FIBA-630787 format. One record per residue: residue number from 1; x, y, z of N, C-alpha, C in turn. Coordinates in pm, 1 decimal. Layout:
<nodes>
+-----+----------+----------+----------+----------+----------+----------+----------+----------+----------+
! num !     n_px !     n_py !     n_pz !    ca_px !    ca_py !    ca_pz !     c_px !     c_py !     c_pz !
+-----+----------+----------+----------+----------+----------+----------+----------+----------+----------+
! NUM !        X !        Y !        Z !        X !        Y !        Z !        X !        Y !        Z !
...
+-----+----------+----------+----------+----------+----------+----------+----------+----------+----------+
</nodes>
This chain:
<nodes>
+-----+----------+----------+----------+----------+----------+----------+----------+----------+----------+
! num !     n_px !     n_py !     n_pz !    ca_px !    ca_py !    ca_pz !     c_px !     c_py !     c_pz !
+-----+----------+----------+----------+----------+----------+----------+----------+----------+----------+
!   1 ! -10036.3 !  -9109.8 !  20035.5 ! -10132.8 !  -9211.3 !  20021.4 ! -10265.3 !  -9174.2 !  20102.1 !
!   2 ! -10364.2 !  -9158.0 !  20014.5 ! -10536.4 !  -9115.3 !  20033.6 ! -10592.5 !  -9232.3 !  20091.7 !
!   3 ! -10616.3 !  -9209.4 !  20181.6 ! -10709.1 !  -9317.4 !  20236.1 ! -10853.6 !  -9284.6 !  20217.3 !
!   4 ! -10924.5 !  -9359.9 !  20130.7 ! -11066.4 !  -9310.2 !  20115.9 ! -11158.3 !  -9405.6 !  20205.9 !
!   5 ! -11282.1 !  -9387.3 !  20174.5 ! -11382.1 !  -9475.4 !  20266.8 ! -11365.0 !  -9642.8 !  20261.5 !
!   6 ! -11332.5 !  -9656.4 !  20133.4 ! -11300.1 !  -9821.6 !  20092.4 ! -11183.1 !  -9884.8 !  20183.4 !
!   7 ! -11085.8 !  -9813.8 !  20156.2 ! -10963.8 !  -9811.6 !  20227.9 ! -10978.7 !  -9855.0 !  20378.6 !
!   8 ! -11039.1 !  -9742.4 !  20421.3 ! -11051.1 !  -9733.2 !  20575.6 ! -11136.6 !  -9881.2 !  20604.6 !
!   9 ! -11243.5 !  -9867.5 !  20565.8 ! -11346.6 ! -10035.6 !  20606.9 ! -11254.6 ! -10143.3 !  20567.5 !
!  10 ! -11177.6 ! -10159.2 !  20449.3 ! -11095.6 ! -10280.5 !  20439.1 ! -10990.4 ! -10292.4 !  20551.8 !
!  11 ! -10930.3 ! -10166.0 !  20595.8 ! -10825.1 ! -10188.7 !  20697.7 ! -10919.8 ! -10218.9 !  20811.7 !
!  12 ! -11014.5 ! -10153.0 !  20847.3 ! -11092.6 ! -10211.4 !  20941.9 ! -11137.2 ! -10351.9 !  20968.6 !
!  13 ! -11172.6 ! -10426.4 !  20835.1 ! -11225.8 ! -10580.6 !  20830.3 ! -11100.3 ! -10660.5 !  20840.1 !
!  14 ! -10964.7 ! -10602.2 !  20822.8 ! -10854.2 ! -10675.8 !  20846.3 ! -10814.8 ! -10680.6 !  20983.9 !
!  15 ! -10805.0 ! -10581.1 !  21028.5 ! -10765.7 ! -10562.0 !  21180.0 ! -10921.1 ! -10631.2 !  21298.7 !
!  16 ! -11012.3 ! -10643.0 !  21246.1 ! -11128.1 ! -10709.9 !  21337.3 ! -11086.8 ! -10848.5 !  21315.0 !
!  17 ! -11050.9 ! -10925.6 !  21201.2 ! -11032.5 ! -11057.4 !  21154.0 ! -10917.1 ! -11079.8 !  21240.2 !
!  18 ! -10807.7 ! -11021.8 !  21237.2 ! -10667.9 ! -11051.1 !  21337.6 ! -10699.7 ! -11060.1 !  21493.5 !
!  19 ! -10818.2 ! -10959.2 !  21549.9 ! -10866.8 ! -10967.9 !  21659.2 ! -10928.2 ! -11069.7 !  21696.4 !
!  20 ! -11039.7 ! -11131.4 !  21567.4 ! -11119.3 ! -11244.2 !  21624.8 ! -11072.2 ! -11355.7 !  21602.0 !
!  21 ! -10933.9 ! -11377.5 !  21548.6 ! -10859.2 ! -11515.1 !  21532.8 ! -10769.1 ! -11515.3 !  21693.9 !
!  22 ! -10751.5 ! -11371.8 !  21722.1 ! -10652.7 ! -11382.0 !  21828.5 ! -10766.2 ! -11446.8 !  21960.5 !
!  23 ! -10894.4 ! -11393.7 !  21958.1 ! -10987.9 ! -11404.5 !  22066.2 ! -11025.4 ! -11551.9 !  22067.9 !
!  24 ! -11034.8 ! -11644.6 !  21947.9 ! -11084.2 ! -11757.4 !  21929.2 ! -10929.7 ! -11833.2 !  21990.8 !
!  25 ! -10827.4 ! -11792.0 !  21920.3 ! -10702.2 ! -11874.0 !  21977.0 ! -10691.3 ! -11874.4 !  22119.1 !
!  26 ! -10715.1 ! -11772.8 !  22207.4 ! -10713.0 ! -11750.9 !  22356.7 ! -10857.8 ! -11835.9 !  22394.0 !
!  27 ! -10941.9 ! -11838.5 !  22337.4 ! -11046.1 ! -11939.4 !  22395.4 ! -10995.8 ! -12090.9 !  22393.5 !
!  28 ! -10950.2 ! -12071.0 !  22300.6 ! -10913.6 ! -12235.9 !  22271.8 ! -10791.8 ! -12291.7 !  22340.2 !
!  29 ! -10683.3 ! -12213.4 !  22331.5 ! -10568.4 ! -12257.4 !  22367.3 ! -10539.1 ! -12224.5 !  22505.0 !
!  30 ! -10580.4 ! -12118.4 !  22558.5 ! -10539.7 ! -12037.9 !  22682.0 ! -10634.7 ! -12073.2 !  22825.4 !
!  31 ! -10759.1 ! -12052.7 !  22785.3 ! -10859.9 ! -12079.2 !  22903.5 ! -10963.8 ! -12206.4 !  22865.8 !
!  32 ! -10899.7 ! -12307.1 !  22958.5 ! -10964.1 ! -12429.8 !  22953.6 ! -11095.6 ! -12427.7 !  23034.1 !
!  33 ! -11165.5 ! -12339.3 !  23143.7 ! -11264.5 ! -12305.0 !  23153.3 ! -11375.2 ! -12254.0 !  23104.4 !
!  34 ! -11486.1 ! -12209.0 !  23154.8 ! -11609.8 ! -12133.4 !  23076.4 ! -11551.0 ! -12008.9 !  23040.0 !
!  35 ! -11460.7 ! -11956.4 !  23051.9 ! -11430.4 ! -11811.8 !  23015.9 ! -11372.3 ! -11869.2 !  22866.5 !
!  36 ! -11343.8 ! -11986.9 !  22851.9 ! -11275.9 ! -11975.1 !  22732.8 ! -11383.0 ! -11984.8 !  22589.2 !
!  37 ! -11565.7 ! -12010.8 !  22633.7 ! -11652.8 ! -12028.2 !  22574.0 ! -11678.0 ! -11860.4 !  22530.9 !
!  38 ! -11663.4 ! -11787.9 !  22637.3 ! -11693.3 ! -11647.5 !  22624.9 ! -11617.7 ! -11582.2 !  22504.5 !
!  39 ! -11447.6 ! -11599.2 !  22522.4 ! -11384.7 ! -11575.7 !  22416.2 ! -11387.9 ! -11602.5 !  22306.8 !
!  40 ! -11449.6 ! -11742.3 !  22277.0 ! -11432.2 ! -11762.7 !  22146.7 ! -11573.1 ! -11715.5 !  22087.4 !
!  41 ! -11700.2 ! -11696.1 !  22175.1 ! -11819.0 ! -11607.3 !  22139.7 ! -11796.4 ! -11484.0 !  22079.1 !
!  42 ! -11697.4 ! -11453.3 !  22142.9 ! -11675.5 ! -11259.2 !  22156.6 ! -11585.8 ! -11309.2 !  22014.6 !
!  43 ! -11505.6 ! -11389.5 !  21967.1 ! -11409.2 ! -11375.9 !  21874.7 ! -11480.2 ! -11394.7 !  21723.6 !
!  44 ! -11592.0 ! -11510.0 !  21750.5 ! -11728.2 ! -11502.9 !  21632.5 ! -11774.2 ! -11373.6 !  21611.3 !
!  45 ! -11833.7 ! -11325.0 !  21711.4 ! -11881.1 ! -11178.8 !  21700.0 ! -11793.1 ! -11104.5 !  21612.7 !
!  46 ! -11699.8 ! -11058.6 !  21629.3 ! -11554.4 ! -11009.7 !  21545.7 ! -11576.6 ! -11033.7 !  21394.6 !
!  47 ! -11599.6 ! -11189.1 !  21383.2 ! -11615.1 ! -11216.3 !  21230.0 ! -11707.6 ! -11147.5 !  21187.8 !
!  48 ! -11846.5 ! -11150.5 !  21260.0 ! -11972.2 ! -11105.7 !  21210.4 ! -11953.5 ! -11000.9 !  21157.9 !
!  49 ! -11879.8 ! -10888.1 !  21271.2 ! -11904.2 ! -10754.9 !  21250.2 ! -11793.6 ! -10724.0 !  21138.9 !
!  50 ! -11674.5 ! -10779.4 !  21133.1 ! -11597.6 ! -10774.7 !  20994.0 ! -11652.0 ! -10806.2 !  20869.3 !
!  51 ! -11747.4 ! -10909.9 !  20870.2 ! -11828.2 ! -10931.7 !  20758.9 ! -11923.3 ! -10821.0 !  20697.6 !
!  52 ! -11963.8 ! -10763.1 !  20840.1 ! -12067.3 ! -10647.2 !  20774.6 ! -11975.0 ! -10537.9 !  20726.4 !
!  53 ! -11858.6 ! -10485.2 !  20791.4 ! -11768.3 ! -10396.4 !  20706.2 ! -11742.9 ! -10450.0 !  20569.8 !
!  54 ! -11686.4 ! -10557.5 !  20546.1 ! -11680.7 ! -10573.5 !  20395.6 ! -11782.5 ! -10563.0 !  20340.7 !
!  55 ! -11908.2 ! -10619.8 !  20343.1 ! -12024.3 ! -10578.6 !  20283.2 ! -12070.1 ! -10436.7 !  20256.7 !
!  56 ! -12004.3 ! -10358.4 !  20323.8 ! -12037.6 ! -10198.4 !  20319.3 ! -11932.0 ! -10156.7 !  20240.7 !
!  57 ! -11823.3 ! -10201.7 !  20169.3 ! -11734.9 ! -10168.9 !  20105.4 ! -11822.6 ! -10102.4 !  19965.4 !
!  58 ! -11773.7 !  -9997.8 !  19932.3 ! -11858.5 !  -9969.1 !  19808.7 ! -11992.6 !  -9909.3 !  19828.0 !
!  59 ! -12037.9 !  -9939.0 !  19923.5 ! -12193.7 !  -9885.6 !  19942.3 ! -12223.9 !  -9742.9 !  20026.6 !
!  60 ! -12118.3 !  -9733.6 !  20106.6 ! -12124.0 !  -9590.5 !  20177.2 ! -12088.5 !  -9480.8 !  20126.6 !
+-----+----------+----------+----------+----------+----------+----------+----------+----------+----------+
</nodes>
């Protein structure tokens, strides 16, 4: 199985979405203090970076 640049970006996008969801879930369900806001905001940042990776597919 050859991994070209689009496949690598697709896998990176998928992994970042999973990590983003995990961070948002940690912020929502595990930490009830101020730290929960930090986890959720970092999770949203992972979504933003995954969106950029998805937009780069086919262009790089």
